[in-house]
C-alpha positions in Angstrom: 0.0 0.0 0.1 1.3 3.3 -1.0 1.5 6.3 1.3 -0.4 9.4 0.4 1.9 12.3 -0.7 1.4 15.5 1.3 1.7 18.6 -0.9 1.6 21.9 0.8 0.2 25.1 -0.7 3.5 26.9 -1.1 5.0 23.8 -2.9 2.2 23.8 -5.4 2.8 27.5 -6.1 6.5 26.9 -6.5 5.9 24.0 -9.0 3.5 26.3 -11.2 6.0 29.1 -11.1 8.8 26.8 -12.0 6.9 25.2 -15.0 5.9 28.6 -16.3 9.4 29.9 -16.4 10.6 26.5 -17.9 8.0 26.7 -20.7 8.6 30.4 -21.4 12.5 29.8 -21.6 11.9 27.2 -24.3 10.1 29.8 -26.6 12.3 31.1 -29.5 11.5 34.7 -28.8 13.1 34.4 -25.3 16.3 33.0 -26.9 16.4 35.8 -29.3 15.8 38.4 -26.6 18.6 37.0 -24.5 20.9 36.9 -27.8 19.8 40.3 -29.1 23.2 41.1 -30.5 23.1 38.0 -32.8 19.9 38.8 -34.5 18.6 41.7 -36.8 15.2 42.8 -38.3 14.6 42.0 -42.0 13.8 45.2 -43.8 11.3 43.6 -46.3 9.5 41.2 -43.9 10.1 42.9 -40.4 11.0 39.4 -39.1 13.9 38.7 -36.8 16.7 36.7 -38.7 20.2 35.7 -37.7 23.1 38.1 -38.5 24.9 35.1 -39.7 22.3 34.8 -42.6 22.1 38.5 -43.2 25.2 39.1 -45.2 25.4 40.5 -48.6 24.7 37.8 -51.1 27.6 37.2 -53.4 26.4 33.8 -54.7 26.0 33.2 -58.5 24.0 30.6 -60.3 25.9 29.0 -63.1 23.9 26.8 -65.2 25.1 24.8 -68.2 22.3 25.1 -70.8 23.7 23.4 -73.9 26.6 22.8 -76.1 27.4 23.1 -79.8 28.5 20.0 -81.7 28.8 21.7 -85.1 29.5 25.1 -86.6 25.7 25.7 -87.5 24.7 25.3 -83.8 27.4 27.6 -82.6 26.5 30.2 -85.3 22.8 29.9 -84.0 23.7 30.3 -80.4 26.0 33.4 -81.0 23.1 34.9 -83.0 20.8 34.3 -80.1 23.1 35.7 -77.3 24.1 38.7 -79.4 20.4 39.3 -80.4 21.5 39.1 -84.1 24.3 41.7 -83.5 22.4 44.3 -81.4 24.1 43.2 -78.1 27.8 43.4 -77.4 29.9 40.4 -77.2 33.1 40.5 -75.1 35.8 37.8 -75.5 38.3 36.5 -72.8 40.8 39.1 -74.2 38.2 41.9 -73.6 37.7 42.4 -77.4 34.2 43.7 -78.1 32.2 42.7 -81.1 29.0 44.5 -82.0 27.0 44.4 -85.1 26.4 41.4 -87.8 29.6 42.0 -89.5 31.7 41.8 -86.3 29.7 38.7 -85.1 30.3 36.8 -88.5 34.0 37.7 -88.1 33.9 36.1 -84.5 31.9 33.1 -85.8 34.8 32.5 -88.4 37.4 33.0 -85.7 35.6 30.3 -83.5 35.5 28.0 -86.5 38.9 28.2 -87.7 41.1 28.6 -84.5 42.3 25.8 -82.5 40.5 22.5 -83.3 38.3 23.2 -86.3 34.5 22.7 -85.5 33.0 20.6 -88.3 29.6 21.2 -90.0 26.6 19.2 -89.4 26.9 15.6 -89.8 30.5 15.9 -90.9 32.2 13.2 -88.9 31.5 9.9 -87.6 30.3 10.8 -84.3 29.5 14.3 -83.2 31.0 15.6 -79.9 30.4 18.8 -78.1 33.0 21.4 -79.2 31.5 24.3 -77.1 29.7 24.7 -73.7 27.0 27.2 -73.2 26.5 28.6 -69.9 24.4 31.3 -68.1 25.8 33.2 -65.2 23.0 34.9 -62.9 23.0 36.6 -59.5 20.4 36.4 -56.9 20.4 40.2 -56.2 19.7 40.7 -59.7 18.1 44.2 -59.5 21.1 45.6 -57.8 23.8 44.2 -59.7 25.4 46.5 -62.5 26.0 45.3 -65.9 29.7 45.9 -65.9 30.2 44.1 -62.5 28.5 40.9 -63.7 30.4 40.8 -66.8 33.7 41.5 -65.1 32.9 38.7 -62.6 32.0 36.2 -65.3 35.2 37.0 -67.4 37.4 36.9 -64.2 36.0 33.6 -63.0 36.1 32.0 -66.4 39.8 33.2 -67.0 40.8 31.6 -63.6 39.1 28.3 -64.2 39.8 27.9 -68.0 42.9 30.2 -68.6 43.6 28.8 -72.1 40.1 28.8 -73.6 38.4 31.3 -75.9 35.0 32.3 -74.7 32.5 35.0 -75.5 30.3 36.8 -72.8 27.0 38.6 -73.5 24.8 40.4 -71.0 20.9 40.2 -71.3 19.5 43.0 -69.2 16.1 43.2 -71.0 14.6 40.2 -69.1 13.1 39.9 -65.5 16.4 38.3 -64.2 19.5 40.1 -65.9 22.2 37.5 -66.7 25.3 36.7 -68.8 25.4 34.1 -71.5 28.7 32.5 -72.2 29.9 30.5 -75.0 
């Protein structure tokens, strides 16, 4: 037979207060209030976020979109990224090409320099001769055109120092980005 437990009134009050404090200390807001120097208010939403997460976003999204297996595909891609000559193309040596005549000169340069790029169905097995990429920043509305182009060219020169590439900036879309061939 068990003995009845005697609980006094002051003991009951102490247990209730202890559980209230314990439950309140588990709330995220109390943790934030105790560590106020580690949090800041988000300007857009007004919510508190960690200062570790609140740093200037320097991330770039790089997407490999396609590749050219022949000179016709390369020509079509250069026409697309240059908007048929209306957008400036910048090479790895910072040469600038604008207009249909200069883009045609660039296409010939691509076709004839280094390993020649074959025509369509000119070869036993077609392989990818160029890679087409897109560089895009998350904070696209505040990124200037020159800064994104410079970052793209610098990155590609560091990773692929001996390769020829062309960069075109498209700022006429919702998400400004750089195409690379």
